[in-house]
KEFI-661357 format. One record per residue (C-alpha): residue number from 1; y, z, x. Coordinates in Angstrom, 2 decimals. Example, Ala and Ser with C-alpha at 12.3 -4.5 7.8 and 13.67 -1.06 7.14 Angstrom:
BEGIN
<pt><resi>1</resi><Y>-4.50</Y><Z>7.80</Z><X>12.30</X></pt>
<pt><resi>2</resi><Y>-1.06</Y><Z>7.14</Z><X>13.67</X></pt>
***
This chain:
BEGIN
<pt><resi>1</resi><Y>0.00</Y><Z>0.00</Z><X>0.00</X></pt>
<pt><resi>2</resi><Y>3.46</Y><Z>-0.87</Z><X>1.26</X></pt>
<pt><resi>3</resi><Y>5.77</Y><Z>2.14</Z><X>1.57</X></pt>
<pt><resi>4</resi><Y>9.07</Y><Z>0.75</Z><X>0.26</X></pt>
<pt><resi>5</resi><Y>10.81</Y><Z>3.95</Z><X>1.32</X></pt>
<pt><resi>6</resi><Y>9.77</Y><Z>3.63</Z><X>4.94</X></pt>
<pt><resi>7</resi><Y>12.78</Y><Z>3.95</Z><X>7.18</X></pt>
<pt><resi>8</resi><Y>15.07</Y><Z>4.82</Z><X>4.27</X></pt>
<pt><resi>9</resi><Y>15.72</Y><Z>8.33</Z><X>5.51</X></pt>
<pt><resi>10</resi><Y>14.76</Y><Z>9.72</Z><X>2.12</X></pt>
<pt><resi>11</resi><Y>13.14</Y><Z>13.15</Z><X>2.22</X></pt>
<pt><resi>12</resi><Y>11.31</Y><Z>14.03</Z><X>-0.95</X></pt>
<pt><resi>13</resi><Y>12.48</Y><Z>17.33</Z><X>-2.36</X></pt>
<pt><resi>14</resi><Y>15.87</Y><Z>17.14</Z><X>-0.64</X></pt>
<pt><resi>15</resi><Y>18.60</Y><Z>18.30</Z><X>-3.04</X></pt>
<pt><resi>16</resi><Y>21.01</Y><Z>15.57</Z><X>-4.14</X></pt>
<pt><resi>17</resi><Y>21.27</Y><Z>13.50</Z><X>-0.95</X></pt>
<pt><resi>18</resi><Y>24.26</Y><Z>11.68</Z><X>-2.44</X></pt>
<pt><resi>19</resi><Y>26.36</Y><Z>14.85</Z><X>-2.55</X></pt>
<pt><resi>20</resi><Y>27.12</Y><Z>14.72</Z><X>1.16</X></pt>
<pt><resi>21</resi><Y>28.11</Y><Z>11.06</Z><X>0.90</X></pt>
<pt><resi>22</resi><Y>30.40</Y><Z>11.81</Z><X>-2.04</X></pt>
<pt><resi>23</resi><Y>32.02</Y><Z>14.69</Z><X>-0.18</X></pt>
<pt><resi>24</resi><Y>32.66</Y><Z>12.52</Z><X>2.87</X></pt>
<pt><resi>25</resi><Y>34.15</Y><Z>9.72</Z><X>0.77</X></pt>
<pt><resi>26</resi><Y>36.36</Y><Z>12.19</Z><X>-1.11</X></pt>
<pt><resi>27</resi><Y>37.57</Y><Z>13.61</Z><X>2.20</X></pt>
<pt><resi>28</resi><Y>38.64</Y><Z>10.18</Z><X>3.47</X></pt>
<pt><resi>29</resi><Y>40.40</Y><Z>9.37</Z><X>0.20</X></pt>
<pt><resi>30</resi><Y>42.03</Y><Z>12.80</Z><X>0.09</X></pt>
<pt><resi>31</resi><Y>43.48</Y><Z>12.32</Z><X>3.56</X></pt>
<pt><resi>32</resi><Y>44.81</Y><Z>8.86</Z><X>2.78</X></pt>
<pt><resi>33</resi><Y>46.28</Y><Z>9.62</Z><X>-0.64</X></pt>
<pt><resi>34</resi><Y>47.90</Y><Z>12.92</Z><X>0.30</X></pt>
<pt><resi>35</resi><Y>49.42</Y><Z>11.29</Z><X>3.40</X></pt>
<pt><resi>36</resi><Y>50.88</Y><Z>8.60</Z><X>1.16</X></pt>
<pt><resi>37</resi><Y>52.18</Y><Z>11.31</Z><X>-1.20</X></pt>
<pt><resi>38</resi><Y>53.80</Y><Z>13.26</Z><X>1.63</X></pt>
<pt><resi>39</resi><Y>55.45</Y><Z>10.14</Z><X>3.05</X></pt>
<pt><resi>40</resi><Y>57.10</Y><Z>9.25</Z><X>-0.26</X></pt>
<pt><resi>41</resi><Y>60.79</Y><Z>10.03</Z><X>-0.61</X></pt>
<pt><resi>42</resi><Y>61.18</Y><Z>13.18</Z><X>-2.72</X></pt>
<pt><resi>43</resi><Y>63.04</Y><Z>12.83</Z><X>-6.00</X></pt>
<pt><resi>44</resi><Y>66.65</Y><Z>13.97</Z><X>-5.61</X></pt>
<pt><resi>45</resi><Y>67.63</Y><Z>13.83</Z><X>-9.26</X></pt>
<pt><resi>46</resi><Y>66.64</Y><Z>15.36</Z><X>-12.58</X></pt>
<pt><resi>47</resi><Y>64.36</Y><Z>12.93</Z><X>-14.40</X></pt>
<pt><resi>48</resi><Y>64.52</Y><Z>12.22</Z><X>-18.12</X></pt>
<pt><resi>49</resi><Y>60.73</Y><Z>12.27</Z><X>-18.16</X></pt>
<pt><resi>50</resi><Y>60.86</Y><Z>16.00</Z><X>-17.43</X></pt>
<pt><resi>51</resi><Y>63.75</Y><Z>17.23</Z><X>-19.57</X></pt>
<pt><resi>52</resi><Y>61.43</Y><Z>18.32</Z><X>-22.39</X></pt>
<pt><resi>53</resi><Y>59.69</Y><Z>20.83</Z><X>-20.09</X></pt>
<pt><resi>54</resi><Y>59.79</Y><Z>24.16</Z><X>-21.97</X></pt>
<pt><resi>55</resi><Y>60.67</Y><Z>26.32</Z><X>-18.94</X></pt>
<pt><resi>56</resi><Y>64.24</Y><Z>25.99</Z><X>-17.67</X></pt>
<pt><resi>57</resi><Y>63.40</Y><Z>27.73</Z><X>-14.42</X></pt>
<pt><resi>58</resi><Y>60.70</Y><Z>25.19</Z><X>-13.61</X></pt>
<pt><resi>59</resi><Y>63.26</Y><Z>22.44</Z><X>-14.14</X></pt>
<pt><resi>60</resi><Y>65.56</Y><Z>24.25</Z><X>-11.71</X></pt>
<pt><resi>61</resi><Y>62.79</Y><Z>24.39</Z><X>-9.13</X></pt>
<pt><resi>62</resi><Y>62.01</Y><Z>20.70</Z><X>-9.61</X></pt>
<pt><resi>63</resi><Y>65.62</Y><Z>19.52</Z><X>-9.41</X></pt>
<pt><resi>64</resi><Y>66.38</Y><Z>21.84</Z><X>-6.50</X></pt>
<pt><resi>65</resi><Y>63.44</Y><Z>20.57</Z><X>-4.46</X></pt>
<pt><resi>66</resi><Y>61.62</Y><Z>23.91</Z><X>-4.28</X></pt>
<pt><resi>67</resi><Y>58.25</Y><Z>23.68</Z><X>-2.54</X></pt>
<pt><resi>68</resi><Y>55.32</Y><Z>24.11</Z><X>-4.92</X></pt>
<pt><resi>69</resi><Y>52.79</Y><Z>26.87</Z><X>-4.32</X></pt>
<pt><resi>70</resi><Y>50.46</Y><Z>26.15</Z><X>-1.40</X></pt>
<pt><resi>71</resi><Y>47.43</Y><Z>25.55</Z><X>-3.61</X></pt>
<pt><resi>72</resi><Y>49.29</Y><Z>23.65</Z><X>-6.33</X></pt>
<pt><resi>73</resi><Y>50.10</Y><Z>20.32</Z><X>-4.68</X></pt>
<pt><resi>74</resi><Y>48.44</Y><Z>17.34</Z><X>-6.34</X></pt>
<pt><resi>75</resi><Y>45.15</Y><Z>16.55</Z><X>-4.63</X></pt>
<pt><resi>76</resi><Y>43.56</Y><Z>13.16</Z><X>-4.18</X></pt>
<pt><resi>77</resi><Y>41.72</Y><Z>13.22</Z><X>-7.49</X></pt>
<pt><resi>78</resi><Y>44.89</Y><Z>13.91</Z><X>-9.48</X></pt>
<pt><resi>79</resi><Y>46.75</Y><Z>11.25</Z><X>-7.52</X></pt>
<pt><resi>80</resi><Y>44.02</Y><Z>8.78</Z><X>-8.51</X></pt>
<pt><resi>81</resi><Y>44.45</Y><Z>9.79</Z><X>-12.15</X></pt>
<pt><resi>82</resi><Y>48.20</Y><Z>9.11</Z><X>-11.92</X></pt>
<pt><resi>83</resi><Y>47.64</Y><Z>5.70</Z><X>-10.36</X></pt>
<pt><resi>84</resi><Y>45.07</Y><Z>4.85</Z><X>-13.02</X></pt>
<pt><resi>85</resi><Y>47.71</Y><Z>5.64</Z><X>-15.64</X></pt>
<pt><resi>86</resi><Y>50.00</Y><Z>3.01</Z><X>-14.13</X></pt>
<pt><resi>87</resi><Y>47.18</Y><Z>0.47</Z><X>-14.08</X></pt>
<pt><resi>88</resi><Y>46.39</Y><Z>1.16</Z><X>-17.74</X></pt>
<pt><resi>89</resi><Y>50.06</Y><Z>0.64</Z><X>-18.56</X></pt>
<pt><resi>90</resi><Y>50.02</Y><Z>-2.75</Z><X>-16.83</X></pt>
<pt><resi>91</resi><Y>46.94</Y><Z>-3.70</Z><X>-18.85</X></pt>
<pt><resi>92</resi><Y>48.53</Y><Z>-2.76</Z><X>-22.18</X></pt>
<pt><resi>93</resi><Y>51.69</Y><Z>-4.67</Z><X>-21.31</X></pt>
<pt><resi>94</resi><Y>49.59</Y><Z>-7.75</Z><X>-20.51</X></pt>
<pt><resi>95</resi><Y>47.75</Y><Z>-7.46</Z><X>-23.83</X></pt>
<pt><resi>96</resi><Y>51.01</Y><Z>-7.18</Z><X>-25.77</X></pt>
<pt><resi>97</resi><Y>52.51</Y><Z>-10.18</Z><X>-24.02</X></pt>
<pt><resi>98</resi><Y>49.33</Y><Z>-12.15</Z><X>-24.65</X></pt>
<pt><resi>99</resi><Y>49.70</Y><Z>-11.31</Z><X>-28.35</X></pt>
<pt><resi>100</resi><Y>53.21</Y><Z>-12.78</Z><X>-28.38</X></pt>
<pt><resi>101</resi><Y>55.43</Y><Z>-9.76</Z><X>-27.81</X></pt>
<pt><resi>102</resi><Y>58.48</Y><Z>-10.38</Z><X>-25.62</X></pt>
<pt><resi>103</resi><Y>58.21</Y><Z>-7.21</Z><X>-23.55</X></pt>
<pt><resi>104</resi><Y>60.59</Y><Z>-6.82</Z><X>-20.63</X></pt>
<pt><resi>105</resi><Y>59.41</Y><Z>-4.22</Z><X>-18.11</X></pt>
<pt><resi>106</resi><Y>61.45</Y><Z>-5.10</Z><X>-15.02</X></pt>
<pt><resi>107</resi><Y>64.72</Y><Z>-6.74</Z><X>-14.08</X></pt>
<pt><resi>108</resi><Y>64.81</Y><Z>-9.97</Z><X>-12.11</X></pt>
<pt><resi>109</resi><Y>65.12</Y><Z>-8.02</Z><X>-8.86</X></pt>
<pt><resi>110</resi><Y>61.90</Y><Z>-6.14</Z><X>-9.66</X></pt>
<pt><resi>111</resi><Y>63.52</Y><Z>-2.82</Z><X>-10.50</X></pt>
<pt><resi>112</resi><Y>62.88</Y><Z>-0.96</Z><X>-13.75</X></pt>
<pt><resi>113</resi><Y>65.32</Y><Z>-0.75</Z><X>-16.61</X></pt>
<pt><resi>114</resi><Y>66.85</Y><Z>2.66</Z><X>-17.13</X></pt>
<pt><resi>115</resi><Y>69.97</Y><Z>4.75</Z><X>-17.03</X></pt>
<pt><resi>116</resi><Y>71.91</Y><Z>6.80</Z><X>-14.49</X></pt>
<pt><resi>117</resi><Y>74.50</Y><Z>9.41</Z><X>-15.37</X></pt>
<pt><resi>118</resi><Y>76.12</Y><Z>12.62</Z><X>-14.06</X></pt>
<pt><resi>119</resi><Y>76.93</Y><Z>11.01</Z><X>-10.70</X></pt>
<pt><resi>120</resi><Y>73.32</Y><Z>9.88</Z><X>-10.19</X></pt>
<pt><resi>121</resi><Y>71.98</Y><Z>13.37</Z><X>-10.84</X></pt>
<pt><resi>122</resi><Y>70.29</Y><Z>12.60</Z><X>-14.18</X></pt>
<pt><resi>123</resi><Y>68.24</Y><Z>9.42</Z><X>-14.45</X></pt>
<pt><resi>124</resi><Y>65.50</Y><Z>7.78</Z><X>-16.42</X></pt>
<pt><resi>125</resi><Y>63.36</Y><Z>4.65</Z><X>-16.07</X></pt>
<pt><resi>126</resi><Y>61.76</Y><Z>3.16</Z><X>-19.16</X></pt>
<pt><resi>127</resi><Y>58.37</Y><Z>1.47</Z><X>-19.31</X></pt>
<pt><resi>128</resi><Y>59.98</Y><Z>-1.47</Z><X>-21.07</X></pt>
<pt><resi>129</resi><Y>61.79</Y><Z>-2.87</Z><X>-24.07</X></pt>
<pt><resi>130</resi><Y>60.36</Y><Z>-5.28</Z><X>-26.65</X></pt>
<pt><resi>131</resi><Y>63.06</Y><Z>-7.72</Z><X>-27.71</X></pt>
<pt><resi>132</resi><Y>60.99</Y><Z>-9.81</Z><X>-30.10</X></pt>
<pt><resi>133</resi><Y>57.52</Y><Z>-10.71</Z><X>-31.25</X></pt>
<pt><resi>134</resi><Y>55.14</Y><Z>-10.75</Z><X>-34.21</X></pt>
<pt><resi>135</resi><Y>56.07</Y><Z>-8.96</Z><X>-37.44</X></pt>
<pt><resi>136</resi><Y>54.84</Y><Z>-5.49</Z><X>-36.56</X></pt>
<pt><resi>137</resi><Y>57.12</Y><Z>-3.83</Z><X>-39.08</X></pt>
<pt><resi>138</resi><Y>59.36</Y><Z>-2.37</Z><X>-36.37</X></pt>
<pt><resi>139</resi><Y>62.97</Y><Z>-3.27</Z><X>-35.58</X></pt>
<pt><resi>140</resi><Y>63.72</Y><Z>-5.26</Z><X>-32.43</X></pt>
<pt><resi>141</resi><Y>64.81</Y><Z>-4.44</Z><X>-29.83</X></pt>
<pt><resi>142</resi><Y>62.59</Y><Z>-1.38</Z><X>-29.52</X></pt>
<pt><resi>143</resi><Y>61.95</Y><Z>0.73</Z><X>-26.44</X></pt>
<pt><resi>144</resi><Y>58.36</Y><Z>0.75</Z><X>-25.20</X></pt>
<pt><resi>145</resi><Y>56.74</Y><Z>3.87</Z><X>-23.77</X></pt>
<pt><resi>146</resi><Y>53.09</Y><Z>4.05</Z><X>-22.74</X></pt>
<pt><resi>147</resi><Y>50.76</Y><Z>6.91</Z><X>-21.91</X></pt>
<pt><resi>148</resi><Y>47.06</Y><Z>6.80</Z><X>-21.00</X></pt>
<pt><resi>149</resi><Y>45.36</Y><Z>9.93</Z><X>-22.32</X></pt>
<pt><resi>150</resi><Y>41.95</Y><Z>11.56</Z><X>-22.13</X></pt>
<pt><resi>151</resi><Y>40.07</Y><Z>11.38</Z><X>-25.41</X></pt>
<pt><resi>152</resi><Y>40.76</Y><Z>14.95</Z><X>-26.60</X></pt>
<pt><resi>153</resi><Y>44.47</Y><Z>14.66</Z><X>-25.81</X></pt>
<pt><resi>154</resi><Y>44.64</Y><Z>11.24</Z><X>-27.48</X></pt>
<pt><resi>155</resi><Y>42.94</Y><Z>12.54</Z><X>-30.63</X></pt>
<pt><resi>156</resi><Y>45.37</Y><Z>15.46</Z><X>-30.82</X></pt>
<pt><resi>157</resi><Y>48.28</Y><Z>13.02</Z><X>-30.58</X></pt>
<pt><resi>158</resi><Y>46.84</Y><Z>10.93</Z><X>-33.40</X></pt>
<pt><resi>159</resi><Y>46.29</Y><Z>14.03</Z><X>-35.53</X></pt>
<pt><resi>160</resi><Y>49.62</Y><Z>15.80</Z><X>-35.01</X></pt>
<pt><resi>161</resi><Y>52.00</Y><Z>13.07</Z><X>-33.87</X></pt>
<pt><resi>162</resi><Y>53.97</Y><Z>12.76</Z><X>-30.65</X></pt>
<pt><resi>163</resi><Y>56.64</Y><Z>15.38</Z><X>-31.39</X></pt>
<pt><resi>164</resi><Y>54.13</Y><Z>18.18</Z><X>-32.07</X></pt>
<pt><resi>165</resi><Y>51.38</Y><Z>17.15</Z><X>-29.66</X></pt>
<pt><resi>166</resi><Y>53.40</Y><Z>15.78</Z><X>-26.73</X></pt>
<pt><resi>167</resi><Y>56.94</Y><Z>17.25</Z><X>-26.97</X></pt>
<pt><resi>168</resi><Y>57.80</Y><Z>16.31</Z><X>-23.39</X></pt>
<pt><resi>169</resi><Y>57.09</Y><Z>12.64</Z><X>-24.10</X></pt>
<pt><resi>170</resi><Y>59.02</Y><Z>12.86</Z><X>-27.35</X></pt>
<pt><resi>171</resi><Y>62.04</Y><Z>14.37</Z><X>-25.57</X></pt>
<pt><resi>172</resi><Y>61.85</Y><Z>11.64</Z><X>-22.94</X></pt>
<pt><resi>173</resi><Y>62.04</Y><Z>8.98</Z><X>-25.65</X></pt>
<pt><resi>174</resi><Y>65.03</Y><Z>10.67</Z><X>-27.31</X></pt>
<pt><resi>175</resi><Y>67.01</Y><Z>10.72</Z><X>-24.08</X></pt>
<pt><resi>176</resi><Y>66.18</Y><Z>7.09</Z><X>-23.33</X></pt>
<pt><resi>177</resi><Y>67.30</Y><Z>6.00</Z><X>-26.79</X></pt>
<pt><resi>178</resi><Y>70.54</Y><Z>7.95</Z><X>-26.44</X></pt>
<pt><resi>179</resi><Y>71.58</Y><Z>6.49</Z><X>-23.11</X></pt>
<pt><resi>180</resi><Y>70.32</Y><Z>2.96</Z><X>-23.75</X></pt>
<pt><resi>181</resi><Y>71.70</Y><Z>2.81</Z><X>-27.32</X></pt>
<pt><resi>182</resi><Y>68.44</Y><Z>1.70</Z><X>-28.93</X></pt>
<pt><resi>183</resi><Y>67.44</Y><Z>3.53</Z><X>-32.09</X></pt>
<pt><resi>184</resi><Y>63.64</Y><Z>3.30</Z><X>-31.99</X></pt>
<pt><resi>185</resi><Y>60.84</Y><Z>3.71</Z><X>-29.48</X></pt>
<pt><resi>186</resi><Y>57.36</Y><Z>2.26</Z><X>-29.84</X></pt>
<pt><resi>187</resi><Y>55.19</Y><Z>4.91</Z><X>-28.23</X></pt>
<pt><resi>188</resi><Y>51.70</Y><Z>3.61</Z><X>-27.43</X></pt>
<pt><resi>189</resi><Y>48.94</Y><Z>5.99</Z><X>-26.35</X></pt>
<pt><resi>190</resi><Y>45.81</Y><Z>4.50</Z><X>-24.81</X></pt>
<pt><resi>191</resi><Y>42.52</Y><Z>6.39</Z><X>-25.03</X></pt>
<pt><resi>192</resi><Y>41.16</Y><Z>6.11</Z><X>-21.50</X></pt>
<pt><resi>193</resi><Y>37.60</Y><Z>6.59</Z><X>-22.70</X></pt>
<pt><resi>194</resi><Y>37.48</Y><Z>4.16</Z><X>-25.64</X></pt>
<pt><resi>195</resi><Y>40.44</Y><Z>1.82</Z><X>-24.96</X></pt>
<pt><resi>196</resi><Y>41.73</Y><Z>2.47</Z><X>-28.48</X></pt>
<pt><resi>197</resi><Y>45.49</Y><Z>2.32</Z><X>-28.93</X></pt>
<pt><resi>198</resi><Y>47.60</Y><Z>4.68</Z><X>-31.02</X></pt>
<pt><resi>199</resi><Y>51.11</Y><Z>3.36</Z><X>-31.73</X></pt>
<pt><resi>200</resi><Y>53.83</Y><Z>5.57</Z><X>-33.18</X></pt>
<pt><resi>201</resi><Y>57.39</Y><Z>4.56</Z><X>-33.99</X></pt>
<pt><resi>202</resi><Y>59.79</Y><Z>7.30</Z><X>-32.88</X></pt>
<pt><resi>203</resi><Y>63.24</Y><Z>7.29</Z><X>-34.50</X></pt>
<pt><resi>204</resi><Y>66.37</Y><Z>8.39</Z><X>-32.67</X></pt>
<pt><resi>205</resi><Y>67.53</Y><Z>11.92</Z><X>-33.47</X></pt>
<pt><resi>206</resi><Y>71.15</Y><Z>12.28</Z><X>-32.35</X></pt>
<pt><resi>207</resi><Y>71.26</Y><Z>16.08</Z><X>-32.57</X></pt>
<pt><resi>208</resi><Y>68.09</Y><Z>16.57</Z><X>-30.54</X></pt>
<pt><resi>209</resi><Y>69.14</Y><Z>13.96</Z><X>-28.00</X></pt>
<pt><resi>210</resi><Y>72.48</Y><Z>15.74</Z><X>-27.52</X></pt>
<pt><resi>211</resi><Y>70.72</Y><Z>19.08</Z><X>-27.07</X></pt>
<pt><resi>212</resi><Y>68.45</Y><Z>17.56</Z><X>-24.43</X></pt>
<pt><resi>213</resi><Y>71.40</Y><Z>16.00</Z><X>-22.63</X></pt>
<pt><resi>214</resi><Y>73.18</Y><Z>19.37</Z><X>-22.68</X></pt>
<pt><resi>215</resi><Y>70.01</Y><Z>20.91</Z><X>-21.27</X></pt>
<pt><resi>216</resi><Y>70.16</Y><Z>18.54</Z><X>-18.33</X></pt>
<pt><resi>217</resi><Y>73.76</Y><Z>19.55</Z><X>-17.64</X></pt>
<pt><resi>218</resi><Y>72.77</Y><Z>23.22</Z><X>-17.78</X></pt>
<pt><resi>219</resi><Y>70.00</Y><Z>22.72</Z><X>-15.22</X></pt>
<pt><resi>220</resi><Y>72.15</Y><Z>20.65</Z><X>-12.86</X></pt>
<pt><resi>221</resi><Y>75.04</Y><Z>23.11</Z><X>-12.96</X></pt>
<pt><resi>222</resi><Y>72.71</Y><Z>26.05</Z><X>-12.48</X></pt>
<pt><resi>223</resi><Y>71.06</Y><Z>24.62</Z><X>-9.38</X></pt>
<pt><resi>224</resi><Y>74.33</Y><Z>23.51</Z><X>-7.84</X></pt>
<pt><resi>225</resi><Y>75.86</Y><Z>26.95</Z><X>-8.53</X></pt>
<pt><resi>226</resi><Y>72.76</Y><Z>28.65</Z><X>-7.08</X></pt>
<pt><resi>227</resi><Y>72.16</Y><Z>30.44</Z><X>-10.37</X></pt>
<pt><resi>228</resi><Y>68.50</Y><Z>30.59</Z><X>-11.33</X></pt>
<pt><resi>229</resi><Y>67.86</Y><Z>30.18</Z><X>-15.05</X></pt>
<pt><resi>230</resi><Y>65.44</Y><Z>32.42</Z><X>-16.91</X></pt>
<pt><resi>231</resi><Y>61.75</Y><Z>31.58</Z><X>-16.95</X></pt>
<pt><resi>232</resi><Y>59.79</Y><Z>31.11</Z><X>-20.14</X></pt>
<pt><resi>233</resi><Y>57.91</Y><Z>34.40</Z><X>-19.69</X></pt>
<pt><resi>234</resi><Y>57.68</Y><Z>37.36</Z><X>-17.34</X></pt>
<pt><resi>235</resi><Y>53.92</Y><Z>37.32</Z><X>-17.78</X></pt>
<pt><resi>236</resi><Y>52.30</Y><Z>35.17</Z><X>-15.06</X></pt>
<pt><resi>237</resi><Y>49.33</Y><Z>34.71</Z><X>-17.38</X></pt>
<pt><resi>238</resi><Y>51.45</Y><Z>33.13</Z><X>-20.11</X></pt>
<pt><resi>239</resi><Y>49.83</Y><Z>29.81</Z><X>-21.04</X></pt>
<pt><resi>240</resi><Y>52.77</Y><Z>27.80</Z><X>-19.66</X></pt>
<pt><resi>241</resi><Y>52.91</Y><Z>29.81</Z><X>-16.43</X></pt>
<pt><resi>242</resi><Y>49.19</Y><Z>29.54</Z><X>-15.74</X></pt>
<pt><resi>243</resi><Y>49.48</Y><Z>25.79</Z><X>-15.16</X></pt>
<pt><resi>244</resi><Y>52.84</Y><Z>25.82</Z><X>-13.37</X></pt>
<pt><resi>245</resi><Y>52.85</Y><Z>24.74</Z><X>-9.70</X></pt>
<pt><resi>246</resi><Y>55.61</Y><Z>27.30</Z><X>-9.02</X></pt>
<pt><resi>247</resi><Y>53.77</Y><Z>30.23</Z><X>-10.61</X></pt>
<pt><resi>248</resi><Y>53.47</Y><Z>32.45</Z><X>-7.53</X></pt>
<pt><resi>249</resi><Y>56.92</Y><Z>31.61</Z><X>-6.22</X></pt>
<pt><resi>250</resi><Y>58.54</Y><Z>32.22</Z><X>-9.60</X></pt>
<pt><resi>251</resi><Y>56.89</Y><Z>35.52</Z><X>-10.42</X></pt>
<pt><resi>252</resi><Y>57.85</Y><Z>37.00</Z><X>-7.08</X></pt>
<pt><resi>253</resi><Y>61.44</Y><Z>36.72</Z><X>-8.29</X></pt>
<pt><resi>254</resi><Y>62.85</Y><Z>39.32</Z><X>-10.66</X></pt>
<pt><resi>255</resi><Y>64.25</Y><Z>37.92</Z><X>-13.87</X></pt>
<pt><resi>256</resi><Y>64.14</Y><Z>38.32</Z><X>-17.59</X></pt>
<pt><resi>257</resi><Y>61.99</Y><Z>36.14</Z><X>-19.78</X></pt>
<pt><resi>258</resi><Y>63.69</Y><Z>33.48</Z><X>-21.83</X></pt>
***
């Protein structure tokens, strides 16, 4: 009988021989991706995509360039998830264009559409704007925002809507509509597991948009005046604090809860 495993290096009974290979591959990818992350120019402005964050102190840390806790920096796996999100966005944009939607995602020079205000200190970059297309029952032009979500997160968004399920994304859309003077946003959530799309038309809310803009001013002035705003809770085990990359740094500082 021919031993097809001869010379393969396989040892019967050895536990998961692929685990070592996976660990080595992950290590190479980790080194490459984190090096790329560290070489990127840090953001020196307050982003509209973050203004809906519930904790004002975290926004201060982010805008002020505070170093995240040592064990909280995004690792290679999370960086791959982020990049996959951009690839999914490109796919959805291609599908929409193929279906006849005139979706503009970049200017002629390759830069994204967006807004800049407060002497470059508050900015936002949109995923795109749809200026025409099939009769979808939405007004044109309409801003286009895309998110790729895990199945459970996607299902919660479908069930409760963007404002309740994803308030940070909803706030982002409100600020974009305010500064770009477009009254509706077509928010499209892609289920990463099933490829199903959930579209929701978000209407402009002037009062909420103004409150969010005022919030940005508060954060910017606070950081530049070296006044630290209150955190959402003094309990480091609060559900928001548990997932914050500044958790240890923040809770070493005395301060009242918001």
